[in-house]
C-alpha positions in Angstrom: 21.1 3.5 22.1 20.3 4.8 18.7 18.0 2.6 16.6 21.1 2.1 13.8 23.5 0.7 16.5 21.2 -1.4 17.6 20.1 -3.4 14.5 23.6 -3.1 13.8 24.1 -5.4 17.2 21.7 -7.7 16.5 22.5 -8.3 13.7 26.1 -9.3 14.9 25.3 -10.9 17.4 22.9 -13.4 15.2 25.6 -13.6 12.7 28.1 -14.7 15.0 25.9 -17.1 16.6 25.7 -18.5 13.3 29.0 -18.2 12.0 30.5 -20.0 15.5 28.1 -22.7 15.4 28.5 -23.2 11.6 32.2 -23.1 12.4 31.7 -25.7 15.2 30.1 -28.2 12.8 32.3 -27.7 10.0 35.4 -28.5 12.4 33.5 -31.5 13.5 32.6 -32.9 10.2 35.9 -32.3 8.7 37.5 -34.0 11.4 35.3 -37.3 11.7 35.7 -37.5 7.8 39.3 -37.4 7.9 39.2 -39.9 10.8 36.8 -42.1 8.9 39.0 -42.2 6.0 42.1 -43.3 8.0 40.1 -46.1 9.6 38.8 -46.9 5.7 42.7 -46.9 4.6 43.6 -49.1 7.6 40.8 -51.5 7.1 41.8 -52.0 3.1 45.3 -52.4 4.3 44.5 -55.1 6.9 42.2 -56.6 4.5 45.1 -57.0 1.2 47.9 -58.3 3.9 45.2 -60.7 5.0 44.7 -61.9 1.5 47.8 -61.8 0.4 48.9 -64.0 3.1 46.4 -66.3 2.8 47.3 -66.5 -1.6 51.2 -66.6 -1.2 50.9 -69.6 1.2 52.9 -68.1 4.3 50.5 -69.7 6.8 50.8 -71.5 9.3 54.8 -70.3 9.3 55.7 -67.2 8.9 59.4 -65.9 7.6 60.0 -62.2 8.0 62.6 -61.9 5.2 60.2 -63.6 2.9 57.1 -61.9 3.9 58.8 -58.2 3.6 60.4 -59.7 0.0 57.4 -60.9 -1.8 55.0 -58.2 0.3 56.2 -54.6 0.0 52.7 -53.6 0.9 53.3 -54.3 4.5 56.6 -51.6 4.4 54.4 -48.8 3.1 56.1 -45.3 4.2 52.5 -43.8 5.9 51.6 -47.0 8.0 53.2 -49.9 9.9 52.1 -53.5 10.6 52.3 -56.0 13.4 51.8 -59.7 13.6 50.9 -60.8 16.7 50.5 -64.6 18.3 47.2 -65.6 19.5 49.5 -65.2 23.4 50.0 -61.5 22.4 53.6 -61.8 21.3 55.4 -59.8 18.4 56.1 -62.5 15.7 56.8 -59.8 12.9 57.1 -56.0 13.0 57.7 -53.5 10.1 61.2 -51.9 10.2 59.4 -48.5 9.9 57.4 -48.6 13.1 58.6 -46.0 15.5 61.0 -46.8 18.2 58.2 -47.1 20.8 56.8 -50.8 21.0 52.9 -51.0 20.3 51.6 -54.0 22.2 48.6 -55.7 21.9 45.8 -54.7 24.2 43.7 -56.8 26.1 40.6 -55.7 24.4 42.1 -56.3 21.0 43.3 -59.9 22.1 39.6 -60.9 23.5 37.9 -59.5 20.2 40.6 -61.2 18.1 39.4 -64.4 19.7 36.0 -63.8 18.7 37.1 -63.5 15.1 36.2 -59.2 15.0 38.4 -56.5 13.8 38.8 -53.5 16.4 39.9 -49.7 15.5 41.8 -48.5 18.8 43.7 -45.2 19.3 47.0 -44.8 21.4 49.1 -41.8 22.3 52.4 -41.6 23.5 53.7 -38.2 25.5 54.7 -35.5 23.3 53.9 -37.7 20.5 50.6 -37.9 17.7 48.2 -40.5 17.9 48.3 -43.5 16.5 45.1 -45.2 14.9 45.2 -48.9 14.9 43.1 -51.8 13.5 43.7 -55.7 14.8 42.4 -58.1 12.3 42.7 -61.9 13.1 43.7 -64.6 11.3 41.9 -68.2 11.4 43.5 -71.2 10.3 41.2 -74.4 10.3 39.0 -72.5 12.8 41.9 -71.5 15.2 43.3 -68.0 15.6 46.4 -68.0 14.3 47.9 -64.7 14.0 46.8 -61.1 14.6 47.4 -58.5 12.3 47.8 -55.3 13.4 48.1 -52.3 10.8 48.6 -48.9 12.5 49.3 -45.1 11.1 50.4 -41.5 12.7 47.5 -39.4 13.1 50.0 -36.6 12.9 49.0 -35.6 9.2 45.3 -35.4 10.2 46.0 -33.3 13.3 48.4 -30.7 11.7 45.2 -30.4 8.8 42.9 -30.1 11.7 45.2 -27.4 13.2 45.7 -25.5 10.3 41.5 -25.4 9.6 41.0 -24.6 13.0 43.5 -21.4 12.7 41.7 -20.6 9.5 38.1 -20.8 11.4 39.8 -18.9 13.8 41.4 -16.1 11.7 38.3 -15.9 9.2 35.6 -16.0 11.2 36.1 -12.4 12.9 36.9 -11.1 9.7 33.7 -12.2 8.3 32.0 -11.1 11.1 33.7 -7.4 11.3 32.8 -7.3 7.3 29.2 -8.3 8.1 29.3 -5.8 10.8 30.3 -2.9 8.7 27.9 -3.8 5.6 24.9 -4.0 7.9 25.8 -1.0 9.7 26.1 0.7 6.3 22.9 -1.0 5.3 21.0 -0.1 8.4 22.1 3.5 7.5 21.1 2.9 4.1 17.3 1.5 5.4 16.4 4.0 8.0 17.6 7.1 6.1 13.8 7.4 4.8 12.9 7.4 8.1 15.6 10.2 9.3 13.7 11.9 6.2 10.3 11.4 7.9 11.7 13.1 11.5 13.0 16.0 9.7 9.5 16.4 7.8 8.0 16.1 11.0 10.1 18.5 12.8 9.3 20.9 10.2 5.7 20.6 10.3 5.6 20.6 14.1 6.7 24.1 14.0 3.4 24.9 11.2 4.8 24.3 7.8 2.0 21.9 6.7 3.0 21.7 3.3 6.1 19.6 3.7 5.8 16.3 2.1 8.7 13.3 1.6 10.2 13.1 -1.7 11.4 9.8 -1.5 10.8 7.7 -4.3 7.9 5.3 -3.9 8.5 1.6 -3.1 6.4 -1.1 -2.1 8.3 -1.7 1.3 7.5 -1.2 4.6 9.6 2.3 4.5 7.5 3.1 1.3 4.2 2.6 2.8 5.2 4.7 5.7 6.2 7.5 3.5 3.0 7.3 1.5 0.7 7.0 4.9 2.8 10.2 6.4 2.0 12.2 3.0 -1.6 11.3 2.9 -2.3 12.2 7.1 -0.1 15.0 6.4 -2.3 16.3 3.5 -5.6 15.3 5.5 -3.9 17.5 8.1 -3.3 20.3 5.7 -6.5 20.1 4.6 -8.0 19.7 8.3 -6.4 22.6 9.0 -7.8 24.7 5.7 -10.5 24.2 6.5 -11.0 25.3 10.0 -9.4 28.6 8.9 -11.5 29.1 6.0 -14.5 27.6 8.5 -13.4 30.1 11.2 -13.3 33.3 8.6 -16.6 32.3 7.5 -18.1 31.9 10.9 -16.7 35.0 11.8 -18.1 36.6 8.8 -21.6 35.0 9.0 -22.0 36.6 12.6 -20.0 39.8 11.7 -22.8 40.7 9.5 -25.8 40.7 11.4 -23.7 42.4 14.5 -22.7 45.3 12.2 -26.2 45.7 11.3 -28.0 45.5 15.0 -25.2 48.1 16.0 -25.7 50.4 13.6 -29.4 50.4 13.5 -29.4 50.7 17.4 -26.5 53.6 17.4 -28.4 55.6 14.2 -31.8 55.3 16.3 -30.3 56.2 19.6 -28.3 59.3 18.2 -31.4 61.6 18.7 -35.3 60.9 20.2 -37.6 59.7 17.7 -41.4 58.5 17.0 -42.0 55.0 18.8 -42.7 53.4 15.4 -39.2 53.8 14.7 -37.5 51.9 17.8 -40.0 48.9 16.9 -38.8 48.9 13.6 -35.5 48.8 15.0 -36.1 46.2 17.6 -37.9 44.2 15.2 -35.0 44.2 12.6 -32.6 43.1 15.3 -35.4 40.3 16.1 -34.7 39.1 12.5 -30.9 38.9 12.5 -30.7 37.6 16.1 -33.4 35.1 14.5 -30.4 34.2 11.8 -27.5 34.2 14.4 -29.4 31.4 16.3 -29.9 29.4 13.2 -26.7 30.0 12.2 -25.2 28.7 15.8 -27.7 25.6 16.1 -26.6 24.3 12.7 -23.1 25.1 14.0 -23.8 22.9 17.3 -25.1 20.4 14.7 -22.5 20.2 12.3 -20.1 19.7 15.5 -22.1 17.2 17.0 -22.2 15.2 13.7 -18.3 15.5 13.3 -17.5 14.3 16.8 -20.5 11.1 16.4 -22.9 12.2 19.1 -25.8 12.6 16.3 -28.0 9.7 17.1 -29.7 8.3 14.2 -33.0 5.9 14.0 -32.6 3.2 11.4 -36.2 2.7 11.1 -38.4 1.7 7.9 -39.1 5.0 5.8 -41.5 5.3 3.2 -40.1 8.3 1.1 -43.4 8.3 -1.0 -45.3 9.5 1.8 -42.3 11.6 3.0 -41.6 13.3 -0.5 -45.6 13.8 -0.4 -45.8 15.6 3.1 -43.2 17.8 2.2 -44.5 19.0 -1.3 -47.6 19.9 0.9 -45.4 22.2 2.9 -43.2 23.4 0.1 -46.4 24.5 -1.7 -47.2 27.0 1.0 -43.8 28.3 0.7 -44.0 29.1 -3.0 -47.1 30.9 -2.7 -45.8 34.1 -1.6 -43.3 34.2 -4.6 -45.5 33.1 -7.3 -43.5 29.7 -7.3 -45.4 26.5 -8.3 -43.8 23.3 -6.9 -45.4 20.1 -8.2 -44.9 16.4 -8.3 -43.3 14.9 -10.8 -42.6 10.6 -11.8 -43.7 9.4 -8.1 -42.9 5.4 -7.5 -43.5 3.6 -4.1 -39.5 3.3 -2.7 -38.7 2.4 1.3 -35.7 3.3 2.8 -34.0 2.5 6.2 -33.2 5.6 8.2 -34.1 8.3 10.5 -37.1 10.1 9.1 -36.6 13.0 11.1 -33.3 13.8 9.2 -34.4 12.6 5.9 -37.3 15.2 6.4 -34.4 17.8 7.0 -32.6 16.6 4.0 -35.6 16.8 1.6 -37.4 20.1 2.8 -33.7 22.0 3.3 -33.2 21.1 -1.0 -36.9 22.1 -1.6 -36.9 25.0 0.6 -33.3 26.1 -1.2 -34.9 25.6 -4.6 -37.7 28.2 -3.8 -35.4 30.2 -2.6 -33.5 30.6 -5.2 -36.2 30.2 -8.2 -37.4 33.2 -10.1 -40.5 34.6 -9.7 -43.4 32.4 -11.2 -41.1 29.6 -11.5 -41.6 26.0 -11.5 -39.8 23.4 -8.6 -40.4 20.0 -9.6 -40.3 16.7 -6.7 -39.6 13.4 -8.2 -39.1 9.7 -6.7 -37.8 7.2 -8.9 -36.2 3.5 -8.2 -32.9 2.1 -10.1 -32.3 -1.5 -9.2 -31.5 -0.9 -5.3 -31.4 2.8 -5.2 -34.4 5.1 -4.5 -33.5 8.4 -6.3 -35.2 11.7 -5.3 -34.6 14.9 -7.2 -35.6 18.4 -6.5 -35.6 20.7 -10.2 -36.1 24.4 -10.1 -36.2 26.8 -12.7 -33.6 29.8 -10.8 -30.6 31.4 -10.9 -28.5 28.3 -11.5 -25.0 27.6 -10.4 -21.7 28.2 -12.3 -19.6 25.0 -13.2 -16.4 26.0 -11.1 -18.8 26.5 -7.9 -20.5 23.1 -8.0 -17.7 21.0 -6.4 -18.2 24.0 -3.5 -21.7 24.5 -2.3 -21.6 21.5 0.1 -18.7 23.3 2.1 -19.5 25.2 4.7 -20.4 28.7 5.1 -19.9 28.5 1.1 -22.4 30.8 -0.7 -22.0 32.2 -4.5 -21.9 35.5 -5.4 -25.4 34.8 -7.7 -27.0 33.8 -4.3 -25.7 36.4 -2.0 -27.2 38.9 -4.7 -30.4 37.0 -5.1 -31.6 36.7 -1.4 -29.7 37.8 1.9 -31.1 34.8 3.8 -29.0 31.7 4.5 -26.2 30.7 6.4 -24.3 28.2 3.7 -24.7 25.3 6.2 -27.9 23.7 4.6 -26.4 22.2 1.9 -23.6 20.5 4.3 -25.9 19.1 6.7 -27.6 17.6 3.7 -24.7 16.1 2.7 -23.9 14.8 6.0 -27.3 13.5 6.5 -27.1 11.9 2.9 -23.6 9.9 3.7 -24.6 9.0 7.2 -27.6 6.7 5.4 -25.1 5.4 2.7 -26.1 7.6 0.3 -24.7 10.3 -2.0 -26.3 14.3 -3.1 -25.2 15.6 -6.3 -26.2 18.3 -8.4 -26.4 19.2 -12.2 -26.9 23.0 -12.8 -26.9 25.5 -15.7 -26.0 29.4 -14.5 -29.5 31.2 -15.2 -31.2 28.2 -16.1 -31.9 26.4 -13.3 -30.5 23.2 -10.9 -31.1 19.5 -10.2 -30.5 18.4 -6.7 -30.1 14.1 -6.8 -30.3 12.5 -3.8 -29.5 8.9 -3.9 -30.2 6.3 -1.0 -30.2 2.4 -0.9 -33.3 0.6 -0.8 -34.4 -1.1 2.1 -34.3 -4.8 2.1 -37.7 -6.5 1.7 -39.2 -8.2 4.7 -38.8 -12.1 4.7 
């Protein structure tokens, strides 16, 4: 069953229950109020009659003609009265009473002897109900008469009957109008869901550029649409990265394979001296080492993406770590007459994996040496700022163009200047550095000027002091 139909049925069922309950309660309250009004009117009329009888001196004897001439209230059109003796026999009754006799009930007689009034309801076949009140009249402590005032409930029953017909007609009409409005509102509310469904179908067909163009709202549908657009945006970026990654990985692996194939084919075209074979094998081994490094780094990044790389969280002295890396980097710079020096050094302790932090900083220093100009200088410094440790690696190398600075941490990205400067490199080192920094709740950034050098800065949170 479509959701729109279910929503309409649920809404209609709930509304029908509310309308029926409201109608029943309203009918009961109206009927009770009308009957209470009748009882109050009968009570006031009976009290007036008793008071008039007492004030005009008709007690203890009653004369019907004098009573009706001097007390016209007892002959009101909408009510009738009867006066009974203590034995229950009728003494006087109004001329407007119906053709049926209305005898005094035993209960009313017993209640009158107790000095109390009593309301009763009686009914004759095929006639409206009669509502009665019996009020005792006492004289010198004895029951003298019983005044009974009554009225027909025909007008009340007619009113309630018309009101019931009105409810029976109005409730279905109101329910039908409400269902139509509910159907319309459900369709309007679910329209964005249809848009989401259509967009999802187009996306399933491979079009990741689809977005929901509905107006932004803060309700559930608006948040769903915003979440959907964000999800598709991330999926599109992920697929774009996967395609770029596949293309870059293929390119990086194809280059050494092409070199190996070309050199091998060339040396096999005709017999050559043993030295030529040795040279080709050395070149192939170098390319194999490069491909092995690419595969190892790809495997590391893949395991990192899946959360399969375990990281130790132990106190690490960054000052000692930087000094060790400085000693290693000094040897790396000797071949290219590049000086690796220590800048400002401050003691700093962080919480993390010493092996991964060493890999991070060593990779940055190796890149600084690799892309520095001959006789240049690479400076390593360690500072603290508040609750952060800041490691900076500065070189005087080829630099990075402003448009490329936000791309260098992408996998396999290498600038044209970097490729021209050295063929070694996989384009994965800085991606690994970025992951290590983020895993340690830190960040890595770069400031560079093309042709004048670069400064890579790693910011890590300091370890809390032991208690």
